[in-house]
DRENFIFI-921665 format. One record per residue (C-alpha): x, y, z; residue number from 1. Coordinates in nm, 3 decimals, padded with zeros to 5 digits. Example, Ala and Ser with C-alpha at 12.3 -4.5 7.8 and 13.67 -1.06 7.14 Angstrom:
% DRENFIFI-921665
drense east: 01.230&north: -00.450&up: 00.780&resi: 1
drense east: 01.367&north: -00.106&up: 00.714&resi: 2
***
This chain:
% DRENFIFI-921665
drense east: -00.777&north: 00.174&up: 03.752&resi: 1
drense east: -00.436&north: 00.050&up: 03.866&resi: 2
drense east: -00.318&north: 00.104&up: 04.232&resi: 3
drense east: -00.011&north: 00.158&up: 04.405&resi: 4
drense east: 00.074&north: 00.131&up: 04.783&resi: 5
drense east: 00.122&north: 00.465&up: 04.943&resi: 6
drense east: 00.456&north: 00.444&up: 05.079&resi: 7
drense east: 00.465&north: 00.216&up: 05.385&resi: 8
drense east: 00.099&north: 00.289&up: 05.494&resi: 9
drense east: -00.051&north: -00.038&up: 05.334&resi: 10
drense east: -00.307&north: 00.186&up: 05.181&resi: 11
drense east: -00.357&north: 00.119&up: 04.813&resi: 12
drense east: -00.421&north: 00.424&up: 04.598&resi: 13
drense east: -00.495&north: 00.491&up: 04.228&resi: 14
drense east: -00.206&north: 00.556&up: 04.024&resi: 15
drense east: -00.378&north: 00.886&up: 03.913&resi: 16
drense east: -00.488&north: 01.126&up: 04.173&resi: 17
drense east: -00.736&north: 01.404&up: 04.125&resi: 18
drense east: -00.585&north: 01.744&up: 04.236&resi: 19
drense east: -00.867&north: 02.011&up: 04.338&resi: 20
drense east: -00.655&north: 02.318&up: 04.314&resi: 21
drense east: -00.859&north: 02.499&up: 04.038&resi: 22
drense east: -01.203&north: 02.342&up: 04.141&resi: 23
drense east: -01.311&north: 02.677&up: 04.275&resi: 24
drense east: -01.254&north: 02.808&up: 03.914&resi: 25
drense east: -01.561&north: 02.626&up: 03.781&resi: 26
drense east: -01.942&north: 02.635&up: 03.854&resi: 27
drense east: -02.072&north: 02.353&up: 04.078&resi: 28
drense east: -02.226&north: 02.182&up: 03.800&resi: 29
drense east: -01.889&north: 02.144&up: 03.635&resi: 30
drense east: -01.726&north: 02.045&up: 03.969&resi: 31
drense east: -02.006&north: 01.764&up: 04.012&resi: 32
drense east: -01.934&north: 01.658&up: 03.642&resi: 33
drense east: -01.563&north: 01.633&up: 03.714&resi: 34
drense east: -01.606&north: 01.451&up: 04.032&resi: 35
drense east: -01.852&north: 01.206&up: 03.882&resi: 36
drense east: -01.641&north: 01.116&up: 03.610&resi: 37
drense east: -01.355&north: 01.071&up: 03.841&resi: 38
drense east: -01.529&north: 00.826&up: 04.043&resi: 39
drense east: -01.660&north: 00.642&up: 03.744&resi: 40
drense east: -01.298&north: 00.614&up: 03.643&resi: 41
drense east: -01.169&north: 00.478&up: 03.986&resi: 42
drense east: -01.004&north: 00.809&up: 04.079&resi: 43
drense east: -01.124&north: 00.825&up: 04.420&resi: 44
drense east: -00.799&north: 00.997&up: 04.554&resi: 45
drense east: -00.851&north: 01.374&up: 04.585&resi: 46
drense east: -00.568&north: 01.613&up: 04.666&resi: 47
drense east: -00.643&north: 01.946&up: 04.843&resi: 48
drense east: -00.445&north: 02.223&up: 05.033&resi: 49
drense east: -00.607&north: 02.459&up: 05.277&resi: 50
drense east: -00.418&north: 02.732&up: 05.066&resi: 51
drense east: -00.606&north: 02.652&up: 04.733&resi: 52
drense east: -00.861&north: 02.918&up: 04.702&resi: 53
drense east: -00.785&north: 03.025&up: 05.050&resi: 54
drense east: -01.003&north: 02.723&up: 05.156&resi: 55
drense east: -01.270&north: 02.756&up: 04.888&resi: 56
drense east: -01.150&north: 02.455&up: 04.680&resi: 57
drense east: -01.236&north: 02.218&up: 04.992&resi: 58
drense east: -01.577&north: 02.380&up: 05.054&resi: 59
drense east: -01.656&north: 02.358&up: 04.684&resi: 60
drense east: -01.522&north: 01.998&up: 04.661&resi: 61
drense east: -01.764&north: 01.883&up: 04.960&resi: 62
drense east: -02.062&north: 02.060&up: 04.821&resi: 63
drense east: -02.006&north: 01.906&up: 04.452&resi: 64
drense east: -01.921&north: 01.553&up: 04.570&resi: 65
drense east: -02.249&north: 01.572&up: 04.808&resi: 66
drense east: -02.041&north: 01.446&up: 05.120&resi: 67
drense east: -02.207&north: 01.208&up: 05.324&resi: 68
drense east: -02.100&north: 00.922&up: 05.528&resi: 69
drense east: -02.145&north: 00.665&up: 05.227&resi: 70
drense east: -01.969&north: 00.907&up: 04.988&resi: 71
drense east: -01.669&north: 00.943&up: 05.254&resi: 72
drense east: -01.638&north: 00.568&up: 05.253&resi: 73
drense east: -01.569&north: 00.540&up: 04.893&resi: 74
drense east: -01.304&north: 00.814&up: 04.864&resi: 75
drense east: -00.953&north: 00.904&up: 04.976&resi: 76
drense east: -00.878&north: 01.262&up: 05.104&resi: 77
drense east: -00.547&north: 01.417&up: 05.141&resi: 78
drense east: -00.484&north: 01.786&up: 05.213&resi: 79
drense east: -00.178&north: 02.002&up: 05.310&resi: 80
drense east: -00.104&north: 02.253&up: 05.540&resi: 81
drense east: 00.187&north: 02.493&up: 05.639&resi: 82
drense east: 00.134&north: 02.802&up: 05.439&resi: 83
drense east: -00.013&north: 03.079&up: 05.619&resi: 84
drense east: -00.158&north: 03.420&up: 05.554&resi: 85
drense east: 00.063&north: 03.629&up: 05.376&resi: 86
drense east: 00.242&north: 03.321&up: 05.227&resi: 87
drense east: 00.456&north: 03.295&up: 05.540&resi: 88
drense east: 00.520&north: 02.914&up: 05.604&resi: 89
drense east: 00.430&north: 02.785&up: 05.941&resi: 90
drense east: 00.488&north: 02.433&up: 06.069&resi: 91
drense east: 00.425&north: 02.500&up: 06.439&resi: 92
drense east: 00.216&north: 02.260&up: 06.634&resi: 93
drense east: -00.049&north: 02.540&up: 06.692&resi: 94
drense east: -00.073&north: 02.618&up: 06.318&resi: 95
drense east: -00.092&north: 02.257&up: 06.212&resi: 96
drense east: -00.372&north: 02.171&up: 06.458&resi: 97
drense east: -00.586&north: 02.481&up: 06.401&resi: 98
drense east: -00.535&north: 02.401&up: 06.011&resi: 99
drense east: -00.653&north: 02.038&up: 06.009&resi: 100
drense east: -00.948&north: 02.159&up: 06.230&resi: 101
drense east: -01.041&north: 02.416&up: 05.922&resi: 102
drense east: -00.987&north: 02.148&up: 05.666&resi: 103
drense east: -01.204&north: 01.892&up: 05.831&resi: 104
drense east: -01.491&north: 02.145&up: 05.853&resi: 105
drense east: -01.449&north: 02.264&up: 05.496&resi: 106
drense east: -01.425&north: 01.910&up: 05.359&resi: 107
drense east: -01.740&north: 01.819&up: 05.581&resi: 108
drense east: -01.547&north: 01.511&up: 05.713&resi: 109
drense east: -01.424&north: 01.375&up: 06.067&resi: 110
drense east: -01.072&north: 01.281&up: 05.910&resi: 111
drense east: -00.828&north: 01.297&up: 05.663&resi: 112
drense east: -00.658&north: 00.992&up: 05.495&resi: 113
drense east: -00.340&north: 01.181&up: 05.441&resi: 114
drense east: -00.197&north: 01.526&up: 05.566&resi: 115
drense east: 00.118&north: 01.681&up: 05.389&resi: 116
drense east: 00.341&north: 01.956&up: 05.509&resi: 117
drense east: 00.305&north: 02.181&up: 05.206&resi: 118
drense east: 00.631&north: 02.341&up: 05.194&resi: 119
drense east: 00.964&north: 02.329&up: 05.415&resi: 120
drense east: 00.956&north: 02.578&up: 05.698&resi: 121
drense east: 01.286&north: 02.713&up: 05.779&resi: 122
drense east: 01.177&north: 02.779&up: 06.131&resi: 123
drense east: 01.050&north: 02.424&up: 06.174&resi: 124
drense east: 01.075&north: 02.266&up: 06.524&resi: 125
drense east: 01.010&north: 01.893&up: 06.443&resi: 126
drense east: 00.969&north: 01.817&up: 06.780&resi: 127
drense east: 00.647&north: 02.040&up: 06.752&resi: 128
drense east: 00.549&north: 01.869&up: 06.412&resi: 129
drense east: 00.578&north: 01.540&up: 06.599&resi: 130
drense east: 00.372&north: 01.660&up: 06.873&resi: 131
drense east: 00.112&north: 01.782&up: 06.643&resi: 132
drense east: 00.111&north: 01.458&up: 06.441&resi: 133
drense east: 00.057&north: 01.237&up: 06.746&resi: 134
drense east: -00.237&north: 01.455&up: 06.856&resi: 135
drense east: -00.394&north: 01.420&up: 06.500&resi: 136
drense east: -00.336&north: 01.054&up: 06.481&resi: 137
drense east: -00.445&north: 00.945&up: 06.825&resi: 138
drense east: -00.757&north: 01.162&up: 06.784&resi: 139
drense east: -00.834&north: 00.994&up: 06.461&resi: 140
drense east: -00.816&north: 01.313&up: 06.261&resi: 141
drense east: -00.545&north: 01.205&up: 06.029&resi: 142
drense east: -00.452&north: 00.856&up: 05.930&resi: 143
drense east: -00.106&north: 00.921&up: 05.747&resi: 144
drense east: 00.122&north: 01.176&up: 05.705&resi: 145
drense east: 00.377&north: 01.295&up: 05.451&resi: 146
drense east: 00.518&north: 01.608&up: 05.314&resi: 147
drense east: 00.545&north: 01.820&up: 04.976&resi: 148
drense east: 00.844&north: 01.991&up: 04.809&resi: 149
drense east: 01.084&north: 01.849&up: 05.069&resi: 150
drense east: 01.455&north: 01.735&up: 05.013&resi: 151
drense east: 01.589&north: 01.414&up: 05.179&resi: 152
drense east: 01.760&north: 01.613&up: 05.448&resi: 153
drense east: 01.446&north: 01.779&up: 05.556&resi: 154
drense east: 01.250&north: 01.453&up: 05.550&resi: 155
drense east: 01.523&north: 01.285&up: 05.766&resi: 156
drense east: 01.505&north: 01.565&up: 06.016&resi: 157
drense east: 01.147&north: 01.517&up: 06.056&resi: 158
drense east: 01.140&north: 01.147&up: 06.058&resi: 159
drense east: 01.386&north: 01.156&up: 06.357&resi: 160
drense east: 01.114&north: 01.306&up: 06.565&resi: 161
drense east: 00.792&north: 01.212&up: 06.403&resi: 162
drense east: 00.662&north: 00.858&up: 06.494&resi: 163
drense east: 00.460&north: 00.793&up: 06.206&resi: 164
drense east: 00.614&north: 00.698&up: 05.886&resi: 165
drense east: 00.618&north: 00.974&up: 05.620&resi: 166
drense east: 00.456&north: 00.803&up: 05.329&resi: 167
drense east: 00.468&north: 01.059&up: 05.043&resi: 168
drense east: 00.673&north: 01.356&up: 04.898&resi: 169
drense east: 00.455&north: 01.557&up: 04.646&resi: 170
drense east: 00.711&north: 01.717&up: 04.411&resi: 171
drense east: 00.715&north: 01.894&up: 04.058&resi: 172
drense east: 00.790&north: 01.636&up: 03.783&resi: 173
drense east: 00.719&north: 01.648&up: 03.423&resi: 174
drense east: 00.894&north: 01.530&up: 03.087&resi: 175
drense east: 01.038&north: 01.883&up: 03.097&resi: 176
drense east: 01.095&north: 01.931&up: 03.458&resi: 177
drense east: 01.300&north: 01.630&up: 03.514&resi: 178
drense east: 01.587&north: 01.768&up: 03.736&resi: 179
drense east: 01.562&north: 01.482&up: 03.961&resi: 180
drense east: 01.617&north: 01.245&up: 03.677&resi: 181
drense east: 01.907&north: 01.454&up: 03.515&resi: 182
drense east: 02.096&north: 01.445&up: 03.841&resi: 183
drense east: 02.126&north: 01.078&up: 03.808&resi: 184
drense east: 02.188&north: 01.043&up: 03.431&resi: 185
drense east: 02.416&north: 01.324&up: 03.403&resi: 186
drense east: 02.646&north: 01.219&up: 03.699&resi: 187
drense east: 03.006&north: 01.293&up: 03.695&resi: 188
drense east: 02.954&north: 01.555&up: 03.412&resi: 189
drense east: 03.022&north: 01.917&up: 03.377&resi: 190
drense east: 02.660&north: 01.996&up: 03.260&resi: 191
drense east: 02.389&north: 02.186&up: 03.401&resi: 192
drense east: 02.151&north: 01.879&up: 03.453&resi: 193
drense east: 02.428&north: 01.745&up: 03.699&resi: 194
drense east: 02.354&north: 02.014&up: 03.946&resi: 195
drense east: 02.231&north: 01.878&up: 04.268&resi: 196
drense east: 01.914&north: 02.075&up: 04.304&resi: 197
drense east: 01.713&north: 01.825&up: 04.510&resi: 198
drense east: 01.970&north: 01.617&up: 04.721&resi: 199
drense east: 01.887&north: 01.311&up: 04.526&resi: 200
drense east: 01.529&north: 01.308&up: 04.628&resi: 201
drense east: 01.423&north: 01.036&up: 04.370&resi: 202
drense east: 01.662&north: 00.768&up: 04.483&resi: 203
drense east: 01.593&north: 00.871&up: 04.855&resi: 204
drense east: 01.231&north: 00.819&up: 04.815&resi: 205
drense east: 01.253&north: 00.484&up: 04.657&resi: 206
drense east: 01.520&north: 00.363&up: 04.895&resi: 207
drense east: 01.304&north: 00.475&up: 05.177&resi: 208
drense east: 00.962&north: 00.369&up: 05.013&resi: 209
drense east: 00.816&north: 00.707&up: 05.008&resi: 210
drense east: 00.596&north: 00.773&up: 04.721&resi: 211
drense east: 00.640&north: 01.075&up: 04.503&resi: 212
drense east: 00.331&north: 01.232&up: 04.405&resi: 213
drense east: 00.382&north: 01.444&up: 04.060&resi: 214
drense east: 00.230&north: 01.783&up: 04.052&resi: 215
drense east: 00.211&north: 01.994&up: 03.751&resi: 216
drense east: 00.265&north: 01.703&up: 03.517&resi: 217
drense east: 00.209&north: 01.893&up: 03.189&resi: 218
drense east: 00.360&north: 02.224&up: 03.288&resi: 219
drense east: 00.711&north: 02.376&up: 03.225&resi: 220
drense east: 00.894&north: 02.596&up: 03.456&resi: 221
drense east: 00.705&north: 02.722&up: 03.770&resi: 222
drense east: 00.359&north: 02.815&up: 03.665&resi: 223
drense east: 00.471&north: 02.903&up: 03.302&resi: 224
drense east: 00.216&north: 02.704&up: 03.133&resi: 225
drense east: 00.188&north: 02.361&up: 02.946&resi: 226
drense east: 00.437&north: 02.233&up: 02.706&resi: 227
drense east: 00.191&north: 02.041&up: 02.507&resi: 228
drense east: 00.090&north: 02.209&up: 02.178&resi: 229
drense east: 00.367&north: 02.481&up: 02.266&resi: 230
drense east: 00.583&north: 02.570&up: 01.972&resi: 231
drense east: 00.867&north: 02.631&up: 02.250&resi: 232
drense east: 00.895&north: 02.243&up: 02.242&resi: 233
drense east: 00.828&north: 02.148&up: 01.880&resi: 234
drense east: 01.054&north: 01.840&up: 01.878&resi: 235
drense east: 00.905&north: 01.708&up: 02.201&resi: 236
drense east: 00.543&north: 01.756&up: 02.077&resi: 237
drense east: 00.632&north: 01.601&up: 01.727&resi: 238
drense east: 00.761&north: 01.304&up: 01.939&resi: 239
drense east: 00.464&north: 01.276&up: 02.160&resi: 240
drense east: 00.228&north: 01.324&up: 01.867&resi: 241
drense east: 00.390&north: 01.021&up: 01.656&resi: 242
drense east: 00.362&north: 00.804&up: 01.966&resi: 243
drense east: -00.008&north: 00.910&up: 01.997&resi: 244
drense east: -00.070&north: 00.794&up: 01.659&resi: 245
drense east: 00.106&north: 00.471&up: 01.676&resi: 246
drense east: -00.097&north: 00.377&up: 01.999&resi: 247
drense east: -00.415&north: 00.542&up: 01.873&resi: 248
drense east: -00.448&north: 00.778&up: 02.163&resi: 249
drense east: -00.384&north: 01.126&up: 02.257&resi: 250
drense east: -00.087&north: 01.351&up: 02.333&resi: 251
drense east: -00.217&north: 01.393&up: 02.703&resi: 252
drense east: -00.221&north: 01.007&up: 02.749&resi: 253
drense east: 00.129&north: 00.967&up: 02.594&resi: 254
drense east: 00.264&north: 01.228&up: 02.847&resi: 255
drense east: 00.098&north: 01.071&up: 03.154&resi: 256
drense east: 00.219&north: 00.724&up: 03.045&resi: 257
drense east: 00.589&north: 00.871&up: 03.038&resi: 258
drense east: 00.553&north: 00.947&up: 03.402&resi: 259
drense east: 00.379&north: 00.644&up: 03.491&resi: 260
drense east: 00.647&north: 00.429&up: 03.308&resi: 261
drense east: 00.901&north: 00.495&up: 03.579&resi: 262
drense east: 00.966&north: 00.216&up: 03.817&resi: 263
drense east: 00.953&north: 00.442&up: 04.127&resi: 264
drense east: 00.572&north: 00.390&up: 04.095&resi: 265
drense east: 00.478&north: 00.746&up: 04.115&resi: 266
drense east: 00.123&north: 00.883&up: 04.184&resi: 267
drense east: 00.033&north: 01.135&up: 03.913&resi: 268
drense east: -00.182&north: 01.421&up: 04.054&resi: 269
drense east: -00.400&north: 01.568&up: 03.755&resi: 270
drense east: -00.504&north: 01.908&up: 03.827&resi: 271
drense east: -00.757&north: 01.924&up: 03.527&resi: 272
drense east: -01.129&north: 02.052&up: 03.553&resi: 273
drense east: -01.206&north: 01.883&up: 03.230&resi: 274
drense east: -01.372&north: 01.540&up: 03.249&resi: 275
drense east: -01.235&north: 01.457&up: 02.891&resi: 276
drense east: -00.879&north: 01.546&up: 02.997&resi: 277
drense east: -00.899&north: 01.346&up: 03.306&resi: 278
drense east: -01.016&north: 01.020&up: 03.104&resi: 279
drense east: -00.712&north: 01.084&up: 02.857&resi: 280
drense east: -00.499&north: 01.098&up: 03.172&resi: 281
drense east: -00.630&north: 00.804&up: 03.308&resi: 282
drense east: -00.597&north: 00.585&up: 02.992&resi: 283
drense east: -00.213&north: 00.604&up: 03.063&resi: 284
drense east: -00.230&north: 00.343&up: 03.339&resi: 285
drense east: -00.287&north: 00.063&up: 03.066&resi: 286
drense east: -00.027&north: 00.212&up: 02.833&resi: 287
drense east: 00.357&north: 00.092&up: 02.893&resi: 288
drense east: 00.603&north: 00.286&up: 02.678&resi: 289
drense east: 00.882&north: 00.091&up: 02.587&resi: 290
drense east: 01.246&north: 00.204&up: 02.701&resi: 291
drense east: 01.341&north: 00.336&up: 02.379&resi: 292
drense east: 01.008&north: 00.553&up: 02.346&resi: 293
drense east: 01.073&north: 00.662&up: 02.692&resi: 294
drense east: 01.401&north: 00.800&up: 02.643&resi: 295
drense east: 01.323&north: 00.908&up: 02.291&resi: 296
drense east: 01.079&north: 01.162&up: 02.480&resi: 297
drense east: 01.333&north: 01.250&up: 02.751&resi: 298
drense east: 01.590&north: 01.360&up: 02.483&resi: 299
drense east: 01.318&north: 01.531&up: 02.283&resi: 300
drense east: 01.259&north: 01.764&up: 02.570&resi: 301
drense east: 01.614&north: 01.880&up: 02.537&resi: 302
drense east: 01.774&north: 01.656&up: 02.834&resi: 303
drense east: 02.129&north: 01.500&up: 02.771&resi: 304
drense east: 02.263&north: 01.171&up: 02.798&resi: 305
drense east: 02.622&north: 01.109&up: 02.812&resi: 306
***
């Protein structure tokens, strides 16, 4: 498994992370098989959120991986907080601190390697976030901090007060959901792709050494389903299939390789619960698409180039 640096943390992490959002949907034995496979593949980075299964995912993970001091020393744990009951967003000092205590208890660990603020909070008081992060950092409960689904302006506001570097921004990204690419390549054009939807977050993260973690890398829309094998994306699937045949691999591997080919050195968050699919995704770290192949898939997804 290839590794990248997580922002300015100095922490080396696998290029593929295991997203645990759906781990509560499978039986314990299936979860154990998934996690055993992940460790065999070198995918020792596990992404959680306290909202996933309302905490059940974190508890199921700790049980399935048979958490112990020796196991904890081999893995990297990330979780997210900031979405409270009733889906109200809450980045207050009190909520962050209480959320982390709950996360640690469910994961059966004394510390998180990374904590992300899950969604931007319109009522955020960055001074409170800074106080919470300081308490968590100095108590040893959290080593590094980041955000999820944040724009550059929101990150800059937080970073003005937060003393620790924000090392990651977890964002939705796939061949189909590529607005962060479109805004750059359709610059100075009167096209839908030229509309600024994220404040230029891709270039911002590269400039400031913030790692982009990609969620839903095989999905289109927001929870609409996968584009692989979907007749709505026939041209894209045909192109992916031809490359899969060329390289003697699977459509899943080609799709993951497209993301990992980008020089931003993104970390792909794989949310599968199937060991065989995780293996297919991990094969992508050893496959480098050519520029022609990368752009062919981009165009086949329906995007434009001037």
